[in-house]
C-alpha positions as CSV (number, residue, x, y, z in Angstrom):
1,X,66.8,46.0,-10.1
2,X,67.0,47.9,-13.5
3,X,64.3,48.3,-16.2
4,X,65.6,45.9,-18.2
5,X,65.4,43.2,-15.7
6,X,61.9,43.9,-14.8
7,X,60.8,43.7,-18.5
8,X,62.5,40.3,-18.7
9,X,60.6,38.7,-15.7
10,X,57.4,40.2,-17.2
11,X,58.1,38.3,-20.3
12,X,59.0,35.0,-18.7
13,X,55.8,35.3,-16.4
14,X,53.7,36.0,-19.8
15,X,55.6,32.9,-21.2
16,X,54.7,30.3,-18.3
17,X,50.9,31.8,-18.1
18,X,49.8,29.7,-21.2
19,X,52.0,26.9,-19.8
20,X,50.2,26.6,-16.5
21,X,46.6,26.8,-17.9
22,X,47.5,24.2,-20.2
23,X,48.8,21.9,-17.3
24,X,45.4,22.7,-15.2
25,X,43.4,21.9,-18.3
26,X,45.1,18.3,-18.4
27,X,44.8,17.6,-14.7
28,X,41.0,18.4,-15.3
29,X,40.5,16.1,-17.9
30,X,42.5,13.5,-15.9
31,X,40.3,14.3,-12.9
32,X,37.4,13.4,-15.3
33,X,38.7,10.3,-16.5
34,X,39.7,9.3,-12.8
35,X,36.0,9.8,-12.0
36,X,34.8,7.7,-14.6
37,X,37.1,5.1,-13.7
38,X,36.3,5.0,-9.9
39,X,32.6,4.4,-10.3
40,X,31.4,1.5,-8.2
41,X,28.5,0.1,-10.2
42,X,29.0,-1.1,-13.9
43,X,25.8,1.0,-14.6
44,X,24.1,4.1,-13.2
45,X,20.6,3.2,-14.4
46,X,18.6,-0.1,-15.6
47,X,15.3,-1.5,-16.0
48,X,14.0,-4.8,-15.0
49,X,11.0,-6.9,-16.1
50,X,7.7,-6.8,-13.9
51,X,7.7,-10.3,-13.0
52,X,9.5,-11.3,-10.0
53,X,13.2,-11.6,-10.6
54,X,16.7,-11.0,-9.1
55,X,19.6,-8.4,-10.2
56,X,23.0,-8.9,-9.4
57,X,25.5,-5.9,-9.0
58,X,29.1,-6.6,-8.9
59,X,30.8,-3.3,-7.7
60,X,34.5,-2.7,-8.7
61,X,35.7,-2.7,-5.2
62,X,34.7,-2.5,-1.4
63,X,34.9,-0.1,1.3
64,X,31.7,1.8,0.6
65,X,28.3,2.0,2.3
66,X,24.5,2.5,1.4
67,X,23.4,5.8,2.9
68,X,19.9,5.6,1.7
69,X,17.4,3.9,-0.7
70,X,14.8,6.3,-1.9
71,X,11.9,6.8,-4.1
72,X,12.4,9.1,-7.1
73,X,10.6,11.7,-5.2
74,X,13.1,11.5,-2.3
75,X,11.2,9.5,0.0
76,X,12.9,6.8,2.3
77,X,11.8,3.2,1.5
78,X,11.9,2.5,5.1
79,X,12.7,-1.2,6.3
80,X,9.8,-1.2,8.9
81,X,11.3,1.2,11.5
82,X,14.7,0.6,10.2
83,X,16.4,3.3,8.2
84,X,17.4,2.0,4.7
85,X,21.4,1.8,5.5
86,X,24.1,-0.3,5.2
87,X,27.6,-0.1,6.6
88,X,28.6,-3.4,5.5
89,X,27.1,-6.7,4.7
90,X,23.6,-7.6,5.7
91,X,20.0,-6.8,4.2
92,X,17.2,-4.7,3.7
93,X,13.5,-5.0,2.8
94,X,10.7,-3.0,1.5
95,X,7.3,-4.0,0.2
96,X,8.3,-5.1,-3.2
97,X,12.0,-5.7,-3.1
98,X,14.6,-7.4,-0.7
99,X,18.5,-6.5,-0.9
100,X,21.3,-8.3,0.2
101,X,24.9,-7.4,0.6
102,X,26.5,-10.8,0.9
103,X,30.3,-9.5,0.2
104,X,32.1,-6.2,0.3
105,X,31.8,-5.7,-3.5
106,X,28.3,-7.8,-4.3
107,X,24.8,-6.3,-4.1
108,X,21.9,-8.7,-5.0
109,X,18.3,-7.6,-5.4
110,X,15.2,-9.7,-5.4
111,X,12.0,-8.0,-7.1
112,X,8.5,-9.0,-6.5
113,X,5.9,-9.1,-9.4
114,X,5.0,-5.6,-10.2
115,X,1.1,-5.6,-10.2
116,X,0.4,-1.9,-9.6
117,X,-2.1,-1.7,-12.2
118,X,0.2,-0.9,-15.1
119,X,2.5,1.5,-13.3
120,X,6.3,1.2,-13.5
121,X,8.1,1.7,-10.1
122,X,11.7,2.8,-9.1
123,X,14.3,2.8,-6.4
124,X,17.4,4.8,-6.2
125,X,20.4,3.2,-4.2
126,X,22.7,5.9,-2.6
127,X,26.4,4.8,-2.2
128,X,29.3,6.8,-0.7
129,X,33.0,5.6,-0.1
130,X,33.8,5.6,3.5
131,X,36.9,7.5,2.9
132,X,36.9,10.5,0.7
133,X,34.1,12.3,-0.8
134,X,33.2,10.2,-3.8
135,X,29.0,9.5,-4.2
136,X,27.1,7.9,-6.7
137,X,23.5,6.5,-7.3
138,X,22.2,3.4,-9.0
139,X,18.8,4.1,-10.4
140,X,16.4,0.6,-11.1
141,X,13.2,0.6,-12.6
142,X,10.8,-2.0,-12.8
143,X,8.1,-2.4,-15.4
144,X,4.6,-3.4,-14.7
145,X,3.6,-6.9,-14.9
146,X,0.0,-7.8,-16.4
147,X,-0.2,-11.6,-16.2
148,X,-2.6,-11.4,-13.4
149,X,-3.7,-14.4,-11.1
150,X,-7.2,-15.6,-11.5
151,X,-9.6,-17.3,-9.1
152,X,-9.8,-21.0,-10.2
153,X,-11.7,-21.8,-7.1
154,X,-12.5,-20.8,-3.5
155,X,-13.8,-22.9,-1.2
156,X,-15.3,-22.2,2.7
157,X,-15.4,-24.3,5.9
158,X,-16.1,-24.0,9.5
159,X,-12.9,-24.8,11.6
160,X,-11.8,-24.3,15.3
161,X,-12.6,-21.0,16.4
162,X,-14.8,-20.2,13.5
163,X,-18.8,-19.4,13.9
164,X,-21.2,-16.4,14.7
165,X,-20.6,-14.2,17.8
166,X,-21.7,-10.8,19.2
167,X,-19.8,-7.9,17.8
168,X,-20.3,-5.0,19.9
169,X,-22.8,-2.1,19.1
170,X,-23.1,1.3,17.3
171,X,-25.0,4.3,17.4
172,X,-27.5,5.8,15.1
173,X,-29.1,8.9,15.3
174,X,-31.7,10.9,12.8
175,X,-33.1,14.4,12.8
176,X,-36.3,15.7,11.3
177,X,-38.4,18.8,11.0
178,X,-41.8,18.9,9.6
179,X,-43.0,22.5,9.4
180,X,-46.1,21.4,7.3
181,X,-47.6,19.8,10.1
182,X,-48.1,23.0,12.1
183,X,-48.6,22.4,16.1
184,X,-49.8,19.0,15.6
185,X,-48.4,15.6,16.1
186,X,-48.5,12.9,13.5
187,X,-46.7,9.6,12.6
188,X,-43.5,8.8,10.9
189,X,-41.5,6.1,9.7
190,X,-38.0,5.7,11.1
191,X,-35.1,3.3,9.4
192,X,-32.6,2.5,12.0
193,X,-30.7,0.1,9.4
194,X,-30.9,2.3,6.4
195,X,-27.4,3.3,6.3
196,X,-25.7,0.3,8.3
197,X,-22.9,-1.2,6.2
198,X,-21.9,-5.1,6.4
199,X,-18.2,-5.0,6.4
200,X,-16.2,-7.9,5.3
201,X,-12.5,-8.7,5.1
202,X,-10.5,-11.6,3.8
203,X,-7.3,-12.4,5.8
204,X,-5.0,-14.6,4.3
205,X,-2.5,-16.6,6.3
206,X,0.9,-15.0,6.0
207,X,0.3,-12.8,3.5
208,X,0.1,-8.8,3.3
209,X,-2.5,-7.1,1.4
210,X,-0.3,-6.7,-1.5
211,X,-1.6,-10.3,-2.5
212,X,-4.9,-9.2,-3.6
213,X,-3.1,-6.7,-6.4
214,X,-2.0,-9.9,-8.1
215,X,-5.6,-10.9,-9.1
216,X,-7.0,-9.7,-12.1
217,X,-9.0,-6.4,-11.1
218,X,-11.8,-7.5,-13.6
219,X,-12.0,-11.2,-12.6
220,X,-12.5,-10.9,-8.7
221,X,-16.5,-11.3,-8.3
222,X,-17.4,-14.0,-6.0
223,X,-20.4,-14.9,-3.7
224,X,-19.9,-14.6,-0.2
225,X,-20.9,-16.6,2.9
226,X,-24.0,-15.5,4.3
227,X,-24.9,-17.5,7.4
228,X,-24.2,-20.8,8.9
229,X,-27.0,-23.2,9.3
230,X,-26.7,-26.4,11.4
231,X,-23.0,-26.2,10.8
232,X,-23.1,-25.8,7.2
233,X,-22.1,-22.5,5.5
234,X,-25.1,-20.9,3.4
235,X,-23.9,-18.6,0.4
236,X,-25.4,-15.4,-0.1
237,X,-26.8,-14.2,-3.8
238,X,-24.7,-11.0,-4.3
239,X,-21.8,-10.9,-6.5
240,X,-18.9,-9.2,-4.4
241,X,-15.3,-8.7,-4.9
242,X,-12.5,-10.8,-3.6
243,X,-10.6,-8.1,-1.8
244,X,-8.9,-7.6,1.5
245,X,-11.6,-5.1,2.6
246,X,-15.3,-4.4,1.5
247,X,-18.6,-3.3,2.4
248,X,-22.0,-3.9,1.1
249,X,-25.8,-4.1,2.4
250,X,-26.5,-7.7,3.6
251,X,-30.0,-7.7,3.6
252,X,-32.7,-5.4,2.1
253,X,-35.3,-6.9,4.5
254,X,-33.5,-5.7,7.4
255,X,-32.2,-2.3,5.6
256,X,-35.6,-1.0,4.9
257,X,-37.0,-2.3,8.4
258,X,-38.8,0.7,10.1
259,X,-40.5,1.6,13.2
260,X,-43.5,4.0,13.3
261,X,-42.8,6.8,15.5
262,X,-44.5,10.2,16.6
263,X,-43.0,13.6,15.1
264,X,-44.0,16.8,16.4
265,X,-44.6,19.8,13.9
266,X,-42.6,22.9,13.9
267,X,-40.0,21.1,16.2
268,X,-36.7,19.4,15.7
269,X,-37.2,15.6,16.3
270,X,-34.2,13.5,17.2
271,X,-34.4,9.7,17.1
272,X,-31.4,7.8,18.4
273,X,-31.1,3.7,19.2
274,X,-28.1,1.3,19.6
275,X,-27.4,-0.9,16.5
276,X,-26.5,-4.4,17.8
277,X,-23.9,-6.4,15.3
278,X,-22.8,-9.9,15.0
279,X,-19.6,-11.4,13.5
280,X,-19.5,-14.2,11.1
281,X,-16.2,-16.1,10.9
282,X,-15.3,-18.9,8.6
283,X,-11.9,-20.4,6.9
284,X,-11.5,-19.9,3.1
285,X,-9.0,-21.6,0.7
286,X,-8.8,-19.9,-2.4
287,X,-6.7,-21.5,-5.6
288,X,-5.1,-18.8,-8.0
289,X,-3.6,-19.6,-11.3
290,X,-2.4,-17.6,-14.3
291,X,-3.3,-18.0,-17.9
292,X,-0.8,-20.1,-20.1
293,X,1.2,-20.9,-17.0
294,X,1.3,-23.7,-14.7
295,X,2.0,-21.1,-11.9
296,X,-0.6,-21.6,-9.1
297,X,-0.9,-19.9,-5.5
298,X,-2.9,-21.3,-2.7
299,X,-4.5,-18.8,-0.3
300,X,-5.9,-20.0,2.9
301,X,-7.0,-17.8,5.8
302,X,-10.0,-16.3,7.5
303,X,-13.1,-14.6,6.0
304,X,-14.7,-12.1,8.7
305,X,-18.2,-10.2,8.2
306,X,-19.4,-8.0,10.9
307,X,-23.2,-7.1,10.1
308,X,-26.2,-5.3,11.9
309,X,-29.0,-7.7,13.1
310,X,-31.0,-5.9,15.7
311,X,-31.4,-2.4,17.5
312,X,-32.6,-1.1,21.0
313,X,-35.8,0.8,21.8
314,X,-36.1,4.1,20.0
315,X,-35.6,7.2,21.9
316,X,-37.4,10.3,20.9
317,X,-36.5,13.7,21.8
318,X,-38.2,17.0,20.9
319,X,-36.2,20.4,20.9
320,X,-37.1,23.8,19.7
321,X,-33.3,24.3,18.3
322,X,-30.4,22.0,17.6
323,X,-28.3,24.3,19.6
324,X,-30.0,23.7,22.9
């Protein structure tokens, strides 16, 4: 090949380079446009109201799967022990939403009231095509809901299985050393019940602990059952909270009950005893309502209370060192 032919070929190559680059640029634009056109969901991100609602999503086509549903921090929103994944039609469930895929291109999400104390909450649905590499996310936020339920009334009754029963025991141990006594023995007041709580729980039938989040946190004060006398429920005099679990000191008389014991000066005095507990169980029916609304909710279930009532004989042990 002579020098003129080489020069001619080089000029031809230089001429086609800009054309080739322009063609690649057009292909890139087309790819971007195609990427926009093949989106499955009509939106990438949306927000729903805080009250219970339903969101329907019509996807552009089928042949896709849900690979996961996560929080914004990447934590899987597990359906019990089941991974939040769907290959085809079916359903998934979480604490505050239920998802249904009833057809190949249709999603329905049912949201529960968001009573998370003024906080919005979110989920991310991760989708991918069963063939090819295309993936996308659907981000859904739910606003907080502030129209809380209030306690309209709460009633207690004694039904089958209710009553008072023994409820096990618990240990008590106190350790003292009095160096002001010298090598003498004196008397000491021992309080076995001073730090022994009464624990209570409201357990609604067929409802989760999330139920209590729907009640106005500033208007939950109620009186609790104290004991049963001649088949009748006698109420306590302390205002406490209508919550799933709580604790309080039931009786000051028992709490400050004390026993006079010996204490040996200059030594470690260890006092131990066994605390005896009883369990009170009654049935409750609570009617909840919303201000400026006809919406009502009736909760029925069991109220349980475990409380100390007595203790064993007090055992007194004297040691030079607690490491003995």
